[in-house]
SENU-338318 format. One line per field, with one value per residue (C-alpha): x, y, z; residue in three letters. Coordinates in steps of 0.001 Angstrom, whole numbers. Each point is the difference from the previous one (the first is absolute). Example, Ala and Ser with C-alpha at 12.3 -4.5 7.8 and 13.67 -1.06 7.14 Angstrom:
BEGIN
east	c(12300  1370);
north	c(-4500  3440);
up	c(7800  -660);
residuo	c(ALA  SER);
//
This chain:
BEGIN
east	c(-16869  -2474  1431  -510  -1587  2404  -368  3375  424  3171  864  2923  475  3142  628  -2802  680  2858  1767  1178  -286  -3781  -441  2176  -1710  -3522  689  1971  -2410  -3028  1762  1134  -3514  -1412  2532  -1156  -3544  -1606  -2403  1619  -1413  2923  -871  2104  -641  406  2434  645  3513  -1411  -2758  2616  2230  387  -2583  -2959  -3167  -3388  -3110  -2150  -3506  -1705  1564  -828  -978  278  -688  1018  -1427  2387  -2253  -1577  2424  -455  3035  -260  2599  477  2250  2552  2018  3402  2078  3086  3013  662  -3166  -3673  -830  -1960  363  -3263  848  -2332  -398  -980  1781  -1537  2231  2736  635  3102  3689  999  -1158  -127  -748  -358  -3368  -2903  -1955  2763  -2196  -2745  2371  676  -3362  -1347  2351  -1568  -3573  519  1356  -3016  -2457  1644  -337  -3684  -673  2001  -1638  3464  -233  3580  1140  2759  659  3715  772  3486  1313  -1894  -1509  -2428  -349  -3618  -1298  -472  -2024  -2069  -736  -1293  -2068  -988  -82  -1157  -3462  1225  -156  2594  2659  -1552  2941  2714  3078  2652  3786  1984  3685  2504  2791  1494  -1554  1641  -2721  -3414  -2320  -909  -2537  -2020  -2949  -2407  328  -2118  -3277  1753  934  -3684  495  -1846  -1984  3204  2119  -55  2012  3058  2547  -1126  3519  625  -3285  872  3140  -2107  1138  -1125  2541  -804  2574  -1058  -3600  903  2049  -2901  -2705  1734  -393  3691  3102  3237  3272  2817  2381  -169  2623  -1806  -3210  1791  1783  -3195  -1344  2770  95  3140  -1601  -3748  -418  -2765  -1919  1928  -2751  -2654  2289  857  -3721  -433  3191  -1936  -1371  3322  2434  3061  331  3164  -589  919  2122  -1185  2793  -1351  1400  2679  2199  3324  -1227  -3057  841  -451  1581  3495  2431  1197  -2127  1484  -1068  1225  1525  1797  738  2396  -2585  229  3572  -1127  -2824  2524  2043  -3128  -1050  3365  152  -3461  1111  3396  1973  3186  -469  2013  -1462  1597  -1313  -3322  -2894  -2533  -3577  -2772  -3482  -2223  -2144  2225  -1802  932  -1799  2578  2828  2568  1132  2072  1987  1088  3284  594  -251  2452  2637  -418  -13  3267  1571  -1239  -301  -3746  -2865  -3233  -3015  -3053  -3452  -2511  -1496  -1723  1104  2645  2541  223  216  2671  1977  179  748  2887  1287  -139  2054  2521  376  -802  1568  -1714  -3557  -2873  -3263  -3224  -3159  -2264  -1856  997  -1516  2699  2734  -1814  83  3607  1142  -1712  1602  3451  815  1659  -1403  -3289  -246  -3335  622  -3584  -1111  -3186  -1275  -3508  1026  2364  311  3479  1706  -2064  818  3673  -65  -1345  2775  2767  559  660  -2013  1304  -3116  -1082  -1892  -3449  -3373  101  3782  315  -2439  1625  3778  1936  3402  2842  2152  3459  517  -3086  -308  -3718  -1892  -930  1321  1354  -2310  713  -2335  442  -572  3521  2871  2247  -2493  -315  3792  289  -2334  1666  3485  -1252  -1377  3273  1979  -2287  152  3779  -522  -1187  -1143  -2045  -1517  -1010  -1761  -1704  -1259  -1359  -1771  -1590  -1126  -1620  -2448  -3635  -2032  -2253  -3687  -635  1026  -1299  -3467  -648  273  -2723  -2190  373  -939  -3039  -1274  404  -2722);
north	c(-24462  2367  3190  3206  3234  2788  3750  1777  3786  2048  3592  -1269  -2977  -721  891  2566  2147  -469  1987  -2961  -3687  166  44  -3070  -1965  841  -1127  -3104  -1208  422  -1841  -2803  -452  -101  -2656  -2065  -35  2644  2663  3398  3472  2447  3708  3165  3604  900  2870  2528  -1357  -3513  1172  1685  -3073  -2600  -2437  -1670  571  -1705  1799  -1939  654  -1533  2747  2965  3171  -1301  2688  114  2380  1683  2016  2663  -638  -2579  -1290  -1951  -2459  -2605  -3043  -1166  -3204  -1003  -3092  -184  -632  -3713  -893  -683  2036  3157  3329  1905  3691  2571  2812  3262  3004  2252  -1650  -1871  2302  1541  -135  -1745  -3257  1620  3666  2574  1050  674  -3002  -2606  -1805  -346  -1295  -3122  -274  -385  -2925  -1899  924  -698  -3497  -841  1467  -1945  -3223  759  756  -3007  -2319  -916  -1129  84  -2537  2457  3654  759  3654  1508  2986  3087  718  -2894  322  1124  -3073  -2218  2813  597  -3728  78  3179  1242  -3524  -1939  -497  -1949  -3802  -245  825  -2056  -2441  2354  395  2697  -1  3218  -2  2582  551  2988  1231  3406  949  53  2298  2636  2706  2666  -1506  2306  -2173  -2732  1251  250  -3683  -910  -1125  2612  -2735  -1965  2763  -1850  -2814  2175  70  2406  1211  822  1877  1919  1073  1017  -2925  -3194  -2706  -2308  -2652  -136  -418  -2913  -1663  371  -1550  -2523  -3651  -830  2182  -742  1685  -894  -1891  -1835  2235  3179  -1403  36  3320  1946  -1020  2067  3727  308  -1167  -79  3645  525  -3146  -2388  -120  -969  -2617  -1458  -356  -1837  -2055  -3259  1206  1346  -2057  701  -1466  827  1303  -2266  702  -480  -2130  481  3542  -398  -3019  -175  -2859  1858  3715  1688  3262  -1352  -813  -3360  -2721  -2213  -2624  -1682  -2758  2446  3432  1089  2475  1954  1045  1181  2027  1495  1249  1292  1895  1692  804  1589  2232  677  -1553  -2039  -3754  -2446  -3487  -362  3264  -110  2007  1420  738  2286  323  2024  2968  2584  410  -146  -3356  -1604  551  1826  2005  -2948  135  3636  -692  -3607  91  2873  -1660  -3408  1412  1745  -3102  -2731  -525  -456  1381  1518  72  1957  602  2079  3388  1765  2225  2534  -865  -3612  871  2577  -2667  -2331  2885  964  -3579  -28  3217  -1204  -3483  413  -3360  -1893  1402  144  1737  426  1730  -461  -3257  -2618  -3451  -1541  1465  -1211  -3542  355  1114  -3033  -2273  1580  1099  -2325  1601  1854  2688  290  1356  1127  1658  -2031  -2078  -1504  -2626  1179  -1559  908  -2284  -2888  979  122  -3494  -1456  1696  -1097  3626  -275  2432  1983  814  1218  -2491  1554  -905  -2117  315  -1994  -2608  -553  352  -2439  963  -1813  -2209  -617  -3056  -1893  1798  486  3275  2354  3468  2392  1276  2734  738  3538  3068  1363  731  -2379  -2850  654  181  -3402  -1598  1828  -1137  -3546  -31  1246  -2570  -2792  1224  -415  -3719  -1208  -3430  1483  2564  -2630  -1965  3166  751  -3528  307  3292  -1162  -3102  2102  -242  3128  -399  838  -3680  -612  3147  -118  -3170  2073  2344  -2928  -1428  3355  460  -3510  549  2650);
up	c(-585  -1629  -1516  1949  -1138  892  -431  207  153  -377  -802  -2098  -2298  -2027  -2800  -228  3063  2427  2712  2076  820  500  -3783  -532  2754  -1185  -3545  917  2685  -2268  -2807  2309  1394  -3534  -1006  2984  -1395  2219  -1291  577  -562  202  276  -329  -1101  -3671  507  -2740  -624  -412  -2335  -2197  19  -2691  1323  -1642  2050  -262  1199  2482  -1308  3055  2140  -2215  1826  3549  2613  3633  2609  2411  2277  -2176  -2857  -2738  -1898  -3230  -1243  -2693  -162  -2527  86  -1246  642  2151  -2248  -561  1893  -547  3111  -780  1769  498  -251  1494  -2528  1668  -1571  2651  2611  -1886  -2959  1577  -783  3231  1571  3448  612  2736  -1411  2340  -1320  447  2533  -2623  -2674  2022  1716  -3534  -640  2905  -872  -3703  692  2135  -2513  -2820  1975  445  -3651  -1189  2552  1336  3633  1333  2550  888  -722  305  754  -313  1965  1080  -3420  492  3769  -66  -1793  3093  1611  -3135  -90  3587  -469  -3474  -1510  3073  -1525  -3027  387  -2789  2595  2791  161  -1232  2216  -216  185  529  -959  1263  -2514  1819  3229  -341  -2509  1683  -1950  2578  -848  1865  1875  -1798  -3137  1625  -1563  -3388  316  244  3598  2045  1710  557  1558  3320  -1574  -519  2815  2718  862  -3664  -219  3174  -1841  -2989  -2162  -1671  -754  -2931  923  3653  -1151  -2257  2722  2423  -2168  -2273  1005  -402  -149  -1786  -697  -2318  2307  3317  1608  -1088  1528  3364  -585  -703  3406  1620  675  -2133  -3259  706  -1044  2563  -947  2254  2646  -2540  -1539  3401  725  -3307  169  -345  -3354  -1306  -2049  -2105  -3497  -1910  -3513  -2860  -3050  -3559  -1420  -3513  266  2661  -600  -1839  -2179  -1375  383  -3390  1196  600  -2818  1331  1615  2686  2531  3191  -2167  -2287  1488  -2749  -1294  3256  -763  -3434  1551  2413  -2928  -1758  3132  382  -3712  219  2881  -1649  2846  -497  112  2080  440  3449  1464  1907  -1402  2466  -1042  1274  -1523  2300  810  1683  3325  3676  287  -2282  2469  -2101  3036  1240  -3255  281  1802  -1006  -3797  -648  2192  -1568  -3533  806  1555  -2386  -3720  -514  -2066  1260  -2351  1158  -1488  1944  730  2868  2852  -922  2703  -1137  -3674  871  1912  -2992  -2386  2285  20  -3796  -165  2601  -1526  -3714  -946  2805  293  -2461  950  -1978  1244  -3026  552  -2534  383  -2152  2205  3131  -1380  -1151  3471  1524  -2584  -197  3552  2499  3164  556  2700  1850  3534  698  3235  -429  -2897  103  -2531  -2696  -3430  -1166  2497  -1394  -3583  1031  1483  -3241  -2011  2388  980  3707  2146  2954  2049  3388  2172  -310  -1510  -3122  -239  3223  -1330  -3395  480  2180  1429  -1771  2216  -1527  2217  -1158  -3360  711  -401  -2811  892  2605  2721  2550  2871  1334  -2158  510  -2424  1942  -437  -3730  -250  1689  -2547  -2883  1003  596  -3550  -1511  2001  -1199  -3601  126  737  -3410  1214  2849  -2351  -2552  2733  1266  -3509  -335  3351  -1020  -3435  1514  2044  -1069  683  -3027  -63  -784  3612  1710  -1561  2008  3193  -1231  -996  3476  1544  -2264  725  3746  -365);
residuo	c(MET  ASP  PRO  LEU  LYS  ILE  CYS  LEU  LEU  SER  SER  GLU  VAL  THR  PRO  PHE  ALA  LYS  THR  GLY  GLY  LEU  ALA  ASP  VAL  SER  ALA  ALA  LEU  ALA  GLY  ALA  LEU  LYS  SER  ARG  GLY  HIS  GLN  VAL  LEU  LEU  PHE  MET  PRO  LEU  TYR  GLU  ARG  VAL  GLU  LYS  GLY  ASP  TRP  LYS  PHE  ASP  PHE  VAL  THR  GLU  LEU  LYS  GLY  THR  LYS  VAL  SER  PHE  GLY  GLU  ARG  GLU  ILE  GLU  PHE  GLU  VAL  PHE  THR  THR  ALA  LEU  PRO  ASN  SER  LYS  GLN  LEU  VAL  HIS  MET  ILE  HIS  CYS  PRO  GLU  LEU  TYR  GLY  ARG  LYS  GLU  ILE  TYR  THR  GLN  ASP  LYS  ASP  GLU  HIS  LEU  ARG  PHE  ALA  LEU  LEU  SER  ARG  ALA  ALA  LEU  ASP  CYS  CYS  GLN  ARG  LEU  GLY  PHE  ALA  PRO  ASP  VAL  ILE  HIS  CYS  ASN  ASP  TRP  HIS  THR  GLY  LEU  LEU  PRO  LEU  TYR  LEU  LYS  THR  VAL  TYR  ALA  TRP  ASP  LYS  LEU  PHE  GLU  LYS  THR  LYS  THR  VAL  MET  THR  ILE  HIS  ASN  ILE  ALA  TYR  GLN  GLY  MET  PHE  PRO  ALA  ASP  VAL  ILE  PRO  GLU  LEU  GLY  LEU  SER  ASP  GLY  ALA  LYS  TYR  PHE  ASP  GLN  ALA  ASP  ARG  ASP  ASP  GLY  LEU  VAL  ASN  PHE  LEU  ARG  THR  GLY  LEU  THR  PHE  ALA  ASP  LYS  LEU  THR  THR  VAL  SER  ALA  THR  TYR  ALA  HIS  GLU  ILE  GLN  THR  ALA  GLU  LEU  GLY  MET  GLY  LEU  GLU  GLY  LEU  LEU  GLN  SER  ARG  ALA  ALA  ASP  LEU  SER  GLY  ILE  VAL  ASN  GLY  VAL  ASP  TYR  ALA  ASP  TRP  SER  PRO  GLN  LYS  ASP  LYS  LEU  ILE  PRO  HIS  ALA  PHE  SER  PRO  LYS  ASP  VAL  SER  GLY  LYS  ALA  LEU  ASN  LYS  ARG  ALA  LEU  LEU  ASP  TYR  LEU  ARG  LEU  PRO  HIS  ASP  ALA  ASN  VAL  PRO  VAL  LEU  GLY  VAL  VAL  SER  ARG  MET  THR  ALA  GLN  LYS  GLY  PHE  ASP  VAL  MET  PHE  ASP  VAL  LEU  PRO  ARG  ARG  LEU  GLU  GLU  HIS  ASP  MET  ARG  LEU  THR  VAL  LEU  GLY  SER  GLY  GLU  LYS  LYS  TYR  GLU  ASP  PHE  PHE  ARG  TRP  LEU  LYS  ARG  GLU  PHE  PRO  THR  LYS  VAL  GLY  PHE  GLU  THR  GLU  PHE  ASN  ASP  GLY  LEU  ALA  HIS  LEU  ILE  GLU  ALA  GLY  ALA  ASP  ILE  PHE  LEU  MET  PRO  SER  ARG  TYR  GLU  PRO  CYS  GLY  LEU  ASN  GLN  MET  TYR  SER  LEU  LYS  TYR  GLY  THR  ILE  PRO  ILE  VAL  ARG  LYS  THR  GLY  GLY  LEU  ALA  ASP  THR  VAL  GLU  GLN  PHE  ASP  PRO  ALA  THR  ARG  LYS  GLY  THR  GLY  PHE  VAL  PHE  GLU  HIS  PHE  MET  PRO  SER  ALA  PHE  GLN  TRP  ALA  PHE  ASP  PHE  ALA  LEU  GLU  THR  TYR  ALA  ASP  SER  ASP  ALA  TRP  LYS  GLN  LEU  MET  GLN  ASN  ALA  MET  ALA  CYS  ASP  THR  SER  TRP  ASP  LYS  GLN  VAL  LEU  GLU  TYR  GLU  LYS  LEU  TYR  ARG  SER  LEU);
//
């Protein structure tokens, strides 16, 4: 089949700017599409922290001095490119110090709406000036939510986009990009105000994500289960009615994992490689992990791992009663890397004080330690309240680090409950967000760990899972071609 022309926009792209999984997905998907022979233009803002980073940039002379009108205001930008690491895929970075020359990726500044409206407009203007007629424009999260509307209004005259279709992906519906309705003229959409949701405007608001979900041709989210969950009042965050009305256009595609970075055979950040055929290196990584955190080593004692943002979404509340009791009753190690809300950080600091020979906790992000926990731990704890997709449970599977997860979103789609009778399954899954349910899964995991034959089979099952982008990119191809 003929290669596609794809324009992909994201507010974050790994390794340049990252606050969550959006960055990893944007980079990996673009790279996977490129490797499949498609033409991909990938756009992101050139933030101050990226500009000051150790990257080699090339100036795109064809896009010099491009100007975009937003109502009465004119904003000028330029474009620089750099390659994704270990890839031929270029990232087109929108250079506009007026909007992106700030210390943080996201701000509470009064022009936040303009910062990301420019990303959408700049991508479309660049396509025009480069003569690139996209078959598909793939928008990600609220930051790019205005693009489908711009395409149907401001750019409707241009035959270049006559056959262009749009895809809008929800990575986390909790973040919607809501701003006062009086910014509509500043967005250059005074004539298009009627296209914004009337109920939102009655409340004095505009919602970027709702707008994207209304006007994009197809909608996706990052797991099949999450696609159903966001159509409910519990997890739809006020958009469930719109998503129900567009259910036929909504699909869930689980994110892939880049096994060049996240596999025990190829991982350059762990001291000992290992594979499903020879897992001896895992025991050596276990020792290295405990040595790093200054915890006593015992090859027969289970090591638990956590790598996470410390937020209510991640479900740490169900651990509050269970972990202290089990740490007191059992010889085990708990290794934790993460930062965020004070009450969760305080909980793990308290555990470290109460069990200094059993608990290690680091808040300063360390990519090497994140990889070492995945490689050296026996069990990974991920009891999320909700999880659109999740990546760490998929990393864990590849490293034979058995995940304990709640049955929600992508966790439900990627981890299969272990059955000791048939020896099938890849982890431990509890359904209800309750301490007793988490305790059941936790105890089940410890019981299974004590059966060395069952545990070896469970590790083999987990490591055999294929959630690579080589597989998942085919789902996106299928979606694009359906348009």
